[in-house]
PyMOL Python script that loads the backbone (N, CA, C, O; Angstrom):
from pymol import cmd

cmd.read_pdbstr("""\
ATOM      1  N   MET A   1       0.839  -1.182   0.000  1.00  0.00           N
ATOM      2  CA  MET A   1       0.000   0.000   0.000  1.00  0.00           C
ATOM      3  C   MET A   1       0.884   1.245   0.000  1.00  0.00           C
ATOM      4  O   MET A   1       1.858   1.326   0.749  1.00  0.00           O
ATOM      5  N   GLU A   2       0.540   2.198  -0.835  1.00  0.00           N
ATOM      6  CA  GLU A   2       1.327   3.425  -0.959  1.00  0.00           C
ATOM      7  C   GLU A   2       1.107   4.338   0.246  1.00  0.00           C
ATOM      8  O   GLU A   2      -0.020   4.535   0.702  1.00  0.00           O
ATOM      9  N   HIS A   3       2.211   4.887   0.747  1.00  0.00           N
ATOM     10  CA  HIS A   3       2.123   5.824   1.860  1.00  0.00           C
ATOM     11  C   HIS A   3       1.776   7.219   1.334  1.00  0.00           C
ATOM     12  O   HIS A   3       2.432   7.723   0.422  1.00  0.00           O
ATOM     13  N   ILE A   4       0.754   7.833   1.904  1.00  0.00           N
ATOM     14  CA  ILE A   4       0.359   9.191   1.527  1.00  0.00           C
ATOM     15  C   ILE A   4       0.588  10.085   2.732  1.00  0.00           C
ATOM     16  O   ILE A   4      -0.006   9.894   3.793  1.00  0.00           O
ATOM     17  N   ASP A   5       1.448  11.049   2.549  1.00  0.00           N
ATOM     18  CA  ASP A   5       1.775  11.984   3.628  1.00  0.00           C
ATOM     19  C   ASP A   5       0.575  12.893   3.879  1.00  0.00           C
ATOM     20  O   ASP A   5       0.175  13.653   2.998  1.00  0.00           O
ATOM     21  N   HIS A   6       0.005  12.817   5.073  1.00  0.00           N
ATOM     22  CA  HIS A   6      -1.184  13.593   5.422  1.00  0.00           C
ATOM     23  C   HIS A   6      -0.927  15.098   5.319  1.00  0.00           C
ATOM     24  O   HIS A   6      -1.808  15.844   4.892  1.00  0.00           O
ATOM     25  N   ALA A   7       0.259  15.549   5.703  1.00  0.00           N
ATOM     26  CA  ALA A   7       0.584  16.972   5.615  1.00  0.00           C
ATOM     27  C   ALA A   7       0.580  17.446   4.165  1.00  0.00           C
ATOM     28  O   ALA A   7       0.138  18.557   3.873  1.00  0.00           O
ATOM     29  N   LEU A   8       1.062  16.624   3.277  1.00  0.00           N
ATOM     30  CA  LEU A   8       1.079  16.973   1.859  1.00  0.00           C
ATOM     31  C   LEU A   8      -0.336  17.045   1.297  1.00  0.00           C
ATOM     32  O   LEU A   8      -0.636  17.930   0.495  1.00  0.00           O
ATOM     33  N   VAL A   9      -1.187  16.149   1.696  1.00  0.00           N
ATOM     34  CA  VAL A   9      -2.583  16.174   1.250  1.00  0.00           C
ATOM     35  C   VAL A   9      -3.254  17.447   1.739  1.00  0.00           C
ATOM     36  O   VAL A   9      -3.946  18.110   0.968  1.00  0.00           O
ATOM     37  N   ASN A  10      -3.063  17.800   3.001  1.00  0.00           N
ATOM     38  CA  ASN A  10      -3.680  19.011   3.553  1.00  0.00           C
ATOM     39  C   ASN A  10      -3.166  20.275   2.864  1.00  0.00           C
ATOM     40  O   ASN A  10      -3.919  21.233   2.691  1.00  0.00           O
ATOM     41  N   ARG A  11      -1.918  20.285   2.477  1.00  0.00           N
ATOM     42  CA  ARG A  11      -1.328  21.457   1.837  1.00  0.00           C
ATOM     43  C   ARG A  11      -2.018  21.783   0.517  1.00  0.00           C
ATOM     44  O   ARG A  11      -2.168  22.953   0.167  1.00  0.00           O
ATOM     45  N   PHE A  12      -2.434  20.762  -0.208  1.00  0.00           N
ATOM     46  CA  PHE A  12      -3.045  20.971  -1.511  1.00  0.00           C
ATOM     47  C   PHE A  12      -4.561  20.773  -1.505  1.00  0.00           C
ATOM     48  O   PHE A  12      -5.185  20.740  -2.566  1.00  0.00           O
ATOM     49  N   ASP A  13      -5.140  20.646  -0.350  1.00  0.00           N
ATOM     50  CA  ASP A  13      -6.586  20.495  -0.230  1.00  0.00           C
ATOM     51  C   ASP A  13      -7.214  21.884  -0.160  1.00  0.00           C
ATOM     52  O   ASP A  13      -7.778  22.261   0.867  1.00  0.00           O
ATOM     53  N   THR A  14      -7.117  22.642  -1.247  1.00  0.00           N
ATOM     54  CA  THR A  14      -7.497  24.047  -1.241  1.00  0.00           C
ATOM     55  C   THR A  14      -8.969  24.348  -1.019  1.00  0.00           C
ATOM     56  O   THR A  14      -9.257  25.370  -0.397  1.00  0.00           O
ATOM     57  N   PRO A  15      -9.921  23.551  -1.470  1.00  0.00           N
ATOM     58  CA  PRO A  15     -11.310  23.942  -1.239  1.00  0.00           C
ATOM     59  C   PRO A  15     -11.668  24.103   0.232  1.00  0.00           C
ATOM     60  O   PRO A  15     -12.501  24.940   0.582  1.00  0.00           O
ATOM     61  N   ARG A  16     -11.052  23.315   1.084  1.00  0.00           N
ATOM     62  CA  ARG A  16     -11.368  23.407   2.506  1.00  0.00           C
ATOM     63  C   ARG A  16     -10.493  24.415   3.249  1.00  0.00           C
ATOM     64  O   ARG A  16     -10.891  24.932   4.293  1.00  0.00           O
ATOM     65  N   SER A  17      -9.320  24.691   2.724  1.00  0.00           N
ATOM     66  CA  SER A  17      -8.385  25.525   3.468  1.00  0.00           C
ATOM     67  C   SER A  17      -8.185  26.912   2.865  1.00  0.00           C
ATOM     68  O   SER A  17      -7.333  27.670   3.329  1.00  0.00           O
ATOM     69  N   SER A  18      -8.963  27.254   1.833  1.00  0.00           N
ATOM     70  CA  SER A  18      -8.786  28.565   1.208  1.00  0.00           C
ATOM     71  C   SER A  18     -10.121  29.101   0.719  1.00  0.00           C
ATOM     72  O   SER A  18     -11.127  28.394   0.674  1.00  0.00           O
ATOM     73  N   ARG A  19     -10.091  30.377   0.355  1.00  0.00           N
ATOM     74  CA  ARG A  19     -11.284  31.050  -0.160  1.00  0.00           C
ATOM     75  C   ARG A  19     -10.831  32.178  -1.070  1.00  0.00           C
ATOM     76  O   ARG A  19      -9.676  32.596  -0.989  1.00  0.00           O
ATOM     77  N   PRO A  20     -11.704  32.687  -1.938  1.00  0.00           N
ATOM     78  CA  PRO A  20     -11.321  33.809  -2.803  1.00  0.00           C
ATOM     79  C   PRO A  20     -11.053  35.065  -1.974  1.00  0.00           C
ATOM     80  O   PRO A  20     -11.707  35.296  -0.957  1.00  0.00           O
ATOM     81  N   CYS A  21     -10.102  35.861  -2.410  1.00  0.00           N
ATOM     82  CA  CYS A  21      -9.747  37.099  -1.714  1.00  0.00           C
ATOM     83  C   CYS A  21     -10.821  38.149  -1.983  1.00  0.00           C
ATOM     84  O   CYS A  21     -11.026  38.551  -3.128  1.00  0.00           O
ATOM     85  N   GLU A  22     -11.501  38.589  -0.935  1.00  0.00           N
ATOM     86  CA  GLU A  22     -12.568  39.581  -1.073  1.00  0.00           C
ATOM     87  C   GLU A  22     -12.015  40.937  -1.522  1.00  0.00           C
ATOM     88  O   GLU A  22     -12.650  41.628  -2.318  1.00  0.00           O
ATOM     89  N   PHE A  23     -10.855  41.316  -1.027  1.00  0.00           N
ATOM     90  CA  PHE A  23     -10.236  42.597  -1.400  1.00  0.00           C
ATOM     91  C   PHE A  23      -9.980  42.636  -2.905  1.00  0.00           C
ATOM     92  O   PHE A  23     -10.347  43.600  -3.576  1.00  0.00           O
ATOM     93  N   CYS A  24      -9.360  41.601  -3.425  1.00  0.00           N
ATOM     94  CA  CYS A  24      -9.058  41.543  -4.857  1.00  0.00           C
ATOM     95  C   CYS A  24     -10.332  41.438  -5.684  1.00  0.00           C
ATOM     96  O   CYS A  24     -10.439  42.041  -6.752  1.00  0.00           O
ATOM     97  N   ARG A  25     -11.280  40.681  -5.194  1.00  0.00           N
ATOM     98  CA  ARG A  25     -12.538  40.506  -5.922  1.00  0.00           C
ATOM     99  C   ARG A  25     -13.244  41.850  -6.104  1.00  0.00           C
ATOM    100  O   ARG A  25     -13.815  42.116  -7.162  1.00  0.00           O
ATOM    101  N   GLU A  26     -13.204  42.694  -5.074  1.00  0.00           N
ATOM    102  CA  GLU A  26     -13.874  43.995  -5.132  1.00  0.00           C
ATOM    103  C   GLU A  26     -13.126  45.005  -5.993  1.00  0.00           C
ATOM    104  O   GLU A  26     -13.755  45.804  -6.687  1.00  0.00           O
ATOM    105  N   LEU A  27     -11.795  44.983  -5.963  1.00  0.00           N
ATOM    106  CA  LEU A  27     -11.023  46.049  -6.597  1.00  0.00           C
ATOM    107  C   LEU A  27     -10.402  45.712  -7.942  1.00  0.00           C
ATOM    108  O   LEU A  27     -10.020  46.619  -8.683  1.00  0.00           O
ATOM    109  N   ASP A  28     -10.291  44.451  -8.272  1.00  0.00           N
ATOM    110  CA  ASP A  28      -9.629  44.060  -9.520  1.00  0.00           C
ATOM    111  C   ASP A  28     -10.647  43.652 -10.578  1.00  0.00           C
ATOM    112  O   ASP A  28     -11.276  42.601 -10.455  1.00  0.00           O
ATOM    113  N   PRO A  29     -10.819  44.475 -11.625  1.00  0.00           N
ATOM    114  CA  PRO A  29     -11.781  44.110 -12.673  1.00  0.00           C
ATOM    115  C   PRO A  29     -11.368  42.843 -13.431  1.00  0.00           C
ATOM    116  O   PRO A  29     -12.207  42.215 -14.077  1.00  0.00           O
ATOM    117  N   GLN A  30     -10.101  42.464 -13.363  1.00  0.00           N
ATOM    118  CA  GLN A  30      -9.621  41.263 -14.045  1.00  0.00           C
ATOM    119  C   GLN A  30      -9.580  40.045 -13.125  1.00  0.00           C
ATOM    120  O   GLN A  30      -9.017  39.012 -13.487  1.00  0.00           O
ATOM    121  N   PHE A  31     -10.168  40.163 -11.951  1.00  0.00           N
ATOM    122  CA  PHE A  31     -10.147  39.068 -10.978  1.00  0.00           C
ATOM    123  C   PHE A  31     -10.690  37.751 -11.551  1.00  0.00           C
ATOM    124  O   PHE A  31     -10.077  36.706 -11.332  1.00  0.00           O
ATOM    125  N   PRO A  32     -11.816  37.764 -12.278  1.00  0.00           N
ATOM    126  CA  PRO A  32     -12.326  36.486 -12.818  1.00  0.00           C
ATOM    127  C   PRO A  32     -11.387  35.812 -13.825  1.00  0.00           C
ATOM    128  O   PRO A  32     -11.459  34.599 -14.023  1.00  0.00           O
ATOM    129  N   GLU A  33     -10.509  36.592 -14.460  1.00  0.00           N
ATOM    130  CA  GLU A  33      -9.576  36.012 -15.442  1.00  0.00           C
ATOM    131  C   GLU A  33      -8.315  35.436 -14.798  1.00  0.00           C
ATOM    132  O   GLU A  33      -7.544  34.751 -15.471  1.00  0.00           O
ATOM    133  N   ARG A  34      -8.091  35.699 -13.522  1.00  0.00           N
ATOM    134  CA  ARG A  34      -6.918  35.135 -12.843  1.00  0.00           C
ATOM    135  C   ARG A  34      -7.024  33.615 -12.777  1.00  0.00           C
ATOM    136  O   ARG A  34      -8.116  33.048 -12.808  1.00  0.00           O
ATOM    137  N   ARG A  35      -5.858  32.971 -12.685  1.00  0.00           N
ATOM    138  CA  ARG A  35      -5.864  31.525 -12.440  1.00  0.00           C
ATOM    139  C   ARG A  35      -6.546  31.280 -11.091  1.00  0.00           C
ATOM    140  O   ARG A  35      -6.407  32.103 -10.186  1.00  0.00           O
ATOM    141  N   PRO A  36      -7.266  30.192 -10.932  1.00  0.00           N
ATOM    142  CA  PRO A  36      -7.993  29.947  -9.685  1.00  0.00           C
ATOM    143  C   PRO A  36      -7.120  30.032  -8.425  1.00  0.00           C
ATOM    144  O   PRO A  36      -7.549  30.613  -7.428  1.00  0.00           O
ATOM    145  N   LEU A  37      -5.916  29.472  -8.446  1.00  0.00           N
ATOM    146  CA  LEU A  37      -5.066  29.542  -7.248  1.00  0.00           C
ATOM    147  C   LEU A  37      -4.603  30.960  -6.958  1.00  0.00           C
ATOM    148  O   LEU A  37      -4.353  31.297  -5.801  1.00  0.00           O
ATOM    149  N   ASP A  38      -4.481  31.805  -7.990  1.00  0.00           N
ATOM    150  CA  ASP A  38      -4.073  33.193  -7.775  1.00  0.00           C
ATOM    151  C   ASP A  38      -5.167  34.019  -7.110  1.00  0.00           C
ATOM    152  O   ASP A  38      -4.895  35.094  -6.575  1.00  0.00           O
ATOM    153  N   GLN A  39      -6.387  33.531  -7.140  1.00  0.00           N
ATOM    154  CA  GLN A  39      -7.510  34.223  -6.505  1.00  0.00           C
ATOM    155  C   GLN A  39      -7.624  33.894  -5.024  1.00  0.00           C
ATOM    156  O   GLN A  39      -8.261  34.629  -4.270  1.00  0.00           O
ATOM    157  N   MET A  40      -7.015  32.805  -4.608  1.00  0.00           N
ATOM    158  CA  MET A  40      -7.265  32.257  -3.278  1.00  0.00           C
ATOM    159  C   MET A  40      -6.321  32.771  -2.192  1.00  0.00           C
ATOM    160  O   MET A  40      -5.145  33.048  -2.428  1.00  0.00           O
ATOM    161  N   VAL A  41      -6.896  32.887  -0.980  1.00  0.00           N
ATOM    162  CA  VAL A  41      -6.117  33.200   0.216  1.00  0.00           C
ATOM    163  C   VAL A  41      -6.359  32.082   1.232  1.00  0.00           C
ATOM    164  O   VAL A  41      -7.353  31.361   1.152  1.00  0.00           O
ATOM    165  N   ALA A  42      -5.454  31.952   2.170  1.00  0.00           N
ATOM    166  CA  ALA A  42      -5.603  30.950   3.226  1.00  0.00           C
ATOM    167  C   ALA A  42      -6.891  31.222   3.994  1.00  0.00           C
ATOM    168  O   ALA A  42      -7.157  32.359   4.384  1.00  0.00           O
ATOM    169  N   GLY A  43      -7.672  30.205   4.207  1.00  0.00           N
ATOM    170  CA  GLY A  43      -8.969  30.357   4.844  1.00  0.00           C
ATOM    171  C   GLY A  43      -8.924  30.860   6.264  1.00  0.00           C
ATOM    172  O   GLY A  43      -9.889  31.462   6.735  1.00  0.00           O
ATOM    173  N   SER A  44      -7.837  30.632   6.954  1.00  0.00           N
ATOM    174  CA  SER A  44      -7.740  31.015   8.361  1.00  0.00           C
ATOM    175  C   SER A  44      -7.188  32.430   8.558  1.00  0.00           C
ATOM    176  O   SER A  44      -7.002  32.869   9.694  1.00  0.00           O
ATOM    177  N   ARG A  45      -6.924  33.145   7.459  1.00  0.00           N
ATOM    178  CA  ARG A  45      -6.324  34.478   7.570  1.00  0.00           C
ATOM    179  C   ARG A  45      -7.209  35.526   6.920  1.00  0.00           C
ATOM    180  O   ARG A  45      -8.108  35.206   6.143  1.00  0.00           O
ATOM    181  N   LYS A  46      -6.939  36.791   7.253  1.00  0.00           N
ATOM    182  CA  LYS A  46      -7.657  37.891   6.630  1.00  0.00           C
ATOM    183  C   LYS A  46      -7.246  38.001   5.163  1.00  0.00           C
ATOM    184  O   LYS A  46      -6.257  37.404   4.739  1.00  0.00           O
ATOM    185  N   ALA A  47      -8.012  38.766   4.399  1.00  0.00           N
ATOM    186  CA  ALA A  47      -7.722  38.951   2.972  1.00  0.00           C
ATOM    187  C   ALA A  47      -6.596  39.976   2.808  1.00  0.00           C
ATOM    188  O   ALA A  47      -6.828  41.114   2.399  1.00  0.00           O
ATOM    189  N   ILE A  48      -5.382  39.550   3.135  1.00  0.00           N
ATOM    190  CA  ILE A  48      -4.195  40.404   2.990  1.00  0.00           C
ATOM    191  C   ILE A  48      -3.257  39.757   1.976  1.00  0.00           C
ATOM    192  O   ILE A  48      -3.386  38.573   1.664  1.00  0.00           O
ATOM    193  N   ALA A  49      -2.327  40.535   1.473  1.00  0.00           N
ATOM    194  CA  ALA A  49      -1.438  40.049   0.418  1.00  0.00           C
ATOM    195  C   ALA A  49      -0.699  38.776   0.824  1.00  0.00           C
ATOM    196  O   ALA A  49      -0.617  37.833   0.038  1.00  0.00           O
ATOM    197  N   SER A  50      -0.169  38.740   2.028  1.00  0.00           N
ATOM    198  CA  SER A  50       0.626  37.584   2.444  1.00  0.00           C
ATOM    199  C   SER A  50      -0.208  36.323   2.644  1.00  0.00           C
ATOM    200  O   SER A  50       0.357  35.239   2.789  1.00  0.00           O
ATOM    201  N   ALA A  51      -1.516  36.432   2.655  1.00  0.00           N
ATOM    202  CA  ALA A  51      -2.376  35.260   2.797  1.00  0.00           C
ATOM    203  C   ALA A  51      -2.598  34.546   1.467  1.00  0.00           C
ATOM    204  O   ALA A  51      -3.121  33.431   1.446  1.00  0.00           O
ATOM    205  N   HIS A  52      -2.208  35.174   0.354  1.00  0.00           N
ATOM    206  CA  HIS A  52      -2.392  34.552  -0.953  1.00  0.00           C
ATOM    207  C   HIS A  52      -1.575  33.276  -1.066  1.00  0.00           C
ATOM    208  O   HIS A  52      -0.486  33.171  -0.501  1.00  0.00           O
ATOM    209  N   LEU A  53      -2.109  32.311  -1.798  1.00  0.00           N
ATOM    210  CA  LEU A  53      -1.457  31.009  -1.927  1.00  0.00           C
ATOM    211  C   LEU A  53      -0.340  31.014  -2.956  1.00  0.00           C
ATOM    212  O   LEU A  53       0.532  30.146  -2.926  1.00  0.00           O
ATOM    213  N   THR A  54      -0.352  31.984  -3.869  1.00  0.00           N
ATOM    214  CA  THR A  54       0.680  32.032  -4.903  1.00  0.00           C
ATOM    215  C   THR A  54       1.381  33.376  -4.890  1.00  0.00           C
ATOM    216  O   THR A  54       0.846  34.370  -4.399  1.00  0.00           O
ATOM    217  N   GLU A  55       2.580  33.389  -5.435  1.00  0.00           N
ATOM    218  CA  GLU A  55       3.342  34.633  -5.523  1.00  0.00           C
ATOM    219  C   GLU A  55       2.640  35.627  -6.437  1.00  0.00           C
ATOM    220  O   GLU A  55       2.607  36.822  -6.142  1.00  0.00           O
ATOM    221  N   ASP A  56       2.079  35.148  -7.541  1.00  0.00           N
ATOM    222  CA  ASP A  56       1.378  36.034  -8.460  1.00  0.00           C
ATOM    223  C   ASP A  56       0.165  36.674  -7.780  1.00  0.00           C
ATOM    224  O   ASP A  56      -0.097  37.861  -7.974  1.00  0.00           O
ATOM    225  N   GLY A  57      -0.563  35.908  -6.996  1.00  0.00           N
ATOM    226  CA  GLY A  57      -1.696  36.452  -6.244  1.00  0.00           C
ATOM    227  C   GLY A  57      -1.244  37.508  -5.257  1.00  0.00           C
ATOM    228  O   GLY A  57      -1.889  38.547  -5.110  1.00  0.00           O
ATOM    229  N   TYR A  58      -0.128  37.244  -4.575  1.00  0.00           N
ATOM    230  CA  TYR A  58       0.440  38.203  -3.627  1.00  0.00           C
ATOM    231  C   TYR A  58       0.807  39.508  -4.330  1.00  0.00           C
ATOM    232  O   TYR A  58       0.464  40.589  -3.851  1.00  0.00           O
ATOM    233  N   VAL A  59       1.504  39.411  -5.462  1.00  0.00           N
ATOM    234  CA  VAL A  59       1.962  40.606  -6.183  1.00  0.00           C
ATOM    235  C   VAL A  59       0.771  41.412  -6.685  1.00  0.00           C
ATOM    236  O   VAL A  59       0.753  42.635  -6.547  1.00  0.00           O
ATOM    237  N   ARG A  60      -0.215  40.751  -7.260  1.00  0.00           N
ATOM    238  CA  ARG A  60      -1.390  41.467  -7.760  1.00  0.00           C
ATOM    239  C   ARG A  60      -2.138  42.164  -6.630  1.00  0.00           C
ATOM    240  O   ARG A  60      -2.644  43.271  -6.812  1.00  0.00           O
ATOM    241  N   HIS A  61      -2.212  41.530  -5.470  1.00  0.00           N
ATOM    242  CA  HIS A  61      -2.855  42.137  -4.301  1.00  0.00           C
ATOM    243  C   HIS A  61      -2.100  43.392  -3.875  1.00  0.00           C
ATOM    244  O   HIS A  61      -2.707  44.429  -3.608  1.00  0.00           O
ATOM    245  N   ARG A  62      -0.778  43.295  -3.812  1.00  0.00           N
ATOM    246  CA  ARG A  62       0.039  44.462  -3.416  1.00  0.00           C
ATOM    247  C   ARG A  62      -0.112  45.608  -4.416  1.00  0.00           C
ATOM    248  O   ARG A  62      -0.177  46.770  -4.013  1.00  0.00           O
ATOM    249  N   VAL A  63      -0.168  45.298  -5.715  1.00  0.00           N
ATOM    250  CA  VAL A  63      -0.355  46.334  -6.728  1.00  0.00           C
ATOM    251  C   VAL A  63      -1.689  47.047  -6.497  1.00  0.00           C
ATOM    252  O   VAL A  63      -1.763  48.271  -6.603  1.00  0.00           O
ATOM    253  N   LEU A  64      -2.724  46.299  -6.188  1.00  0.00           N
ATOM    254  CA  LEU A  64      -4.022  46.905  -5.901  1.00  0.00           C
ATOM    255  C   LEU A  64      -3.952  47.811  -4.668  1.00  0.00           C
ATOM    256  O   LEU A  64      -4.518  48.904  -4.657  1.00  0.00           O
ATOM    257  N   GLU A  65      -3.250  47.343  -3.630  1.00  0.00           N
ATOM    258  CA  GLU A  65      -3.096  48.168  -2.424  1.00  0.00           C
ATOM    259  C   GLU A  65      -2.361  49.467  -2.743  1.00  0.00           C
ATOM    260  O   GLU A  65      -2.760  50.540  -2.290  1.00  0.00           O
ATOM    261  N   LEU A  66      -1.293  49.365  -3.519  1.00  0.00           N
ATOM    262  CA  LEU A  66      -0.513  50.556  -3.856  1.00  0.00           C
ATOM    263  C   LEU A  66      -1.312  51.520  -4.733  1.00  0.00           C
ATOM    264  O   LEU A  66      -1.236  52.734  -4.540  1.00  0.00           O
ATOM    265  N   ARG A  67      -2.066  51.003  -5.681  1.00  0.00           N
ATOM    266  CA  ARG A  67      -2.925  51.869  -6.505  1.00  0.00           C
ATOM    267  C   ARG A  67      -3.957  52.578  -5.657  1.00  0.00           C
ATOM    268  O   ARG A  67      -4.243  53.759  -5.856  1.00  0.00           O
ATOM    269  N   ARG A  68      -4.507  51.851  -4.715  1.00  0.00           N
ATOM    270  CA  ARG A  68      -5.506  52.447  -3.819  1.00  0.00           C
ATOM    271  C   ARG A  68      -4.886  53.555  -2.981  1.00  0.00           C
ATOM    272  O   ARG A  68      -5.494  54.611  -2.804  1.00  0.00           O
ATOM    273  N   MET A  69      -3.695  53.328  -2.468  1.00  0.00           N
ATOM    274  CA  MET A  69      -3.003  54.343  -1.666  1.00  0.00           C
ATOM    275  C   MET A  69      -2.653  55.569  -2.516  1.00  0.00           C
ATOM    276  O   MET A  69      -2.784  56.705  -2.060  1.00  0.00           O
ATOM    277  N   ALA A  70      -2.213  55.333  -3.737  1.00  0.00           N
ATOM    278  CA  ALA A  70      -1.817  56.429  -4.623  1.00  0.00           C
ATOM    279  C   ALA A  70      -3.011  57.260  -5.077  1.00  0.00           C
ATOM    280  O   ALA A  70      -2.852  58.440  -5.391  1.00  0.00           O
ATOM    281  N   SER A  71      -4.181  56.680  -5.118  1.00  0.00           N
ATOM    282  CA  SER A  71      -5.355  57.405  -5.600  1.00  0.00           C
ATOM    283  C   SER A  71      -6.001  58.265  -4.526  1.00  0.00           C
ATOM    284  O   SER A  71      -6.857  59.095  -4.834  1.00  0.00           O
ATOM    285  N   ARG A  72      -5.612  58.085  -3.288  1.00  0.00           N
ATOM    286  CA  ARG A  72      -6.164  58.895  -2.199  1.00  0.00           C
ATOM    287  C   ARG A  72      -5.604  60.303  -2.251  1.00  0.00           C
ATOM    288  O   ARG A  72      -4.462  60.517  -2.658  1.00  0.00           O
ATOM    289  N   VAL A  73      -6.413  61.253  -1.836  1.00  0.00           N
ATOM    290  CA  VAL A  73      -5.975  62.647  -1.796  1.00  0.00           C
ATOM    291  C   VAL A  73      -5.013  62.796  -0.634  1.00  0.00           C
ATOM    292  O   VAL A  73      -5.355  62.440   0.494  1.00  0.00           O
ATOM    293  N   PRO A  74      -3.806  63.318  -0.881  1.00  0.00           N
ATOM    294  CA  PRO A  74      -2.838  63.461   0.226  1.00  0.00           C
ATOM    295  C   PRO A  74      -3.286  64.516   1.220  1.00  0.00           C
ATOM    296  O   PRO A  74      -3.931  65.500   0.860  1.00  0.00           O
ATOM    297  N   LEU A  75      -2.935  64.294   2.465  1.00  0.00           N
ATOM    298  CA  LEU A  75      -3.222  65.266   3.508  1.00  0.00           C
ATOM    299  C   LEU A  75      -2.260  66.433   3.360  1.00  0.00           C
ATOM    300  O   LEU A  75      -1.074  66.230   3.098  1.00  0.00           O
ATOM    301  N   THR A  76      -2.751  67.643   3.523  1.00  0.00           N
ATOM    302  CA  THR A  76      -1.888  68.820   3.435  1.00  0.00           C
ATOM    303  C   THR A  76      -1.756  69.452   4.796  1.00  0.00           C
ATOM    304  O   THR A  76      -2.694  69.442   5.594  1.00  0.00           O
ATOM    305  N   ALA A  77      -0.596  70.000   5.059  1.00  0.00           N
ATOM    306  CA  ALA A  77      -0.362  70.671   6.339  1.00  0.00           C
ATOM    307  C   ALA A  77      -1.062  72.022   6.326  1.00  0.00           C
ATOM    308  O   ALA A  77      -0.996  72.754   5.339  1.00  0.00           O
ATOM    309  N   ALA A  78      -1.718  72.341   7.404  1.00  0.00           N
ATOM    310  CA  ALA A  78      -2.450  73.610   7.467  1.00  0.00           C
ATOM    311  C   ALA A  78      -1.613  74.696   8.095  1.00  0.00           C
ATOM    312  O   ALA A  78      -2.072  75.831   8.227  1.00  0.00           O
TER     313      ALA A  78
END
""", "prot")
cmd.dss("prot")
cmd.show_as("cartoon", "prot")
cmd.util.cbc("prot")
cmd.orient("prot")
């Protein structure tokens, strides 16, 4: 009988351990065209860049955060 490492199975069992990133879903018009794993974040974490399961998902999330920050009106000293 073949040995199956339980930790390895859990690592790739994405439907139970991950969910789509709400932040990216709301702000990225190209979100539906992303690869499915690039859309996902770890289920036990908030929808932050580092929770993404792939590097591409992380980078796209950070780009969205930076665009959002850049589009805000800067505070001026009075």
